[in-house]
C-alpha positions as CSV (number, residue, x, y, z in Angstrom):
1,M,212.6,90.1,120.8
2,S,214.0,91.7,123.9
3,D,217.8,92.2,124.2
4,E,218.0,89.7,127.2
5,T,216.1,87.1,125.1
6,S,218.4,87.6,122.2
7,Q,221.4,87.2,124.4
8,R,220.1,84.0,125.9
9,L,219.4,82.6,122.5
10,E,222.7,83.5,121.2
11,K,224.3,81.8,124.3
12,I,222.3,78.7,123.7
13,E,223.1,78.5,120.1
14,A,226.8,78.9,120.9
15,N,226.5,76.0,123.4
16,V,224.7,73.7,120.9
17,A,227.4,74.4,118.3
18,H,230.0,73.6,120.9
19,L,228.3,70.3,121.9
20,E,227.8,69.4,118.2
21,H,231.6,69.9,117.7
22,Q,232.4,67.7,120.8
23,V,230.0,65.0,119.5
24,E,231.8,64.9,116.1
25,Q,235.1,64.6,117.8
26,L,234.0,61.9,120.1
27,N,232.5,60.1,117.2
28,S,235.9,60.2,115.4
29,V,237.5,58.7,118.4
30,V,234.9,55.9,118.8
31,I,235.4,55.0,115.0
32,A,239.2,55.0,115.2
33,Q,239.0,52.9,118.4
34,G,236.5,50.4,116.7
35,K,239.0,50.0,113.8
36,L,241.8,49.4,116.3
37,V,239.8,46.9,118.2
38,E,239.0,45.0,115.1
39,R,242.7,45.0,114.0
40,L,243.8,43.8,117.4
41,K,241.2,41.1,117.4
42,K,242.5,39.8,114.1
43,E,246.0,40.0,115.4
44,V,245.1,38.0,118.6
45,Q,243.4,35.5,116.4
46,K,246.4,35.2,114.2
47,Q,248.8,34.8,117.1
48,S,246.5,32.3,118.9
49,T,246.4,30.1,115.7
50,L,250.1,30.3,115.4
51,L,250.7,29.4,118.9
52,E,248.3,26.6,118.7
53,T,250.1,25.2,115.6
54,Q,253.5,25.5,117.3
55,E,252.2,23.7,120.4
56,L,250.8,20.8,118.3
57,D,254.1,20.5,116.5
58,R,255.9,20.5,119.8
59,I,253.6,17.8,121.1
60,K,254.0,15.7,118.0
61,S,257.8,16.0,118.0
62,N,258.0,15.0,121.7
63,N,255.7,11.9,121.1
64,A,257.8,9.2,119.4
65,K,255.8,6.7,117.4
66,P,255.4,3.3,118.7
67,P,257.7,0.6,117.1
68,H,255.1,-1.1,115.1
69,Y,254.4,2.2,113.3
70,Q,258.0,2.7,112.2
């Protein structure tokens, strides 16, 4: 192989190695964000359920039973 071809090949290999490293880093970030999104979804669902329960309790406490039910 000529010296120029060898240099070009080394440059390409270095670029590929750099890109592989970047892909691994991005993959780690995507995985971490996916876990965070799932955790946040569960927390939102929990808060939504709690709020709904509190709202139903508030409505029930504000609506007095008719006299014939007491």
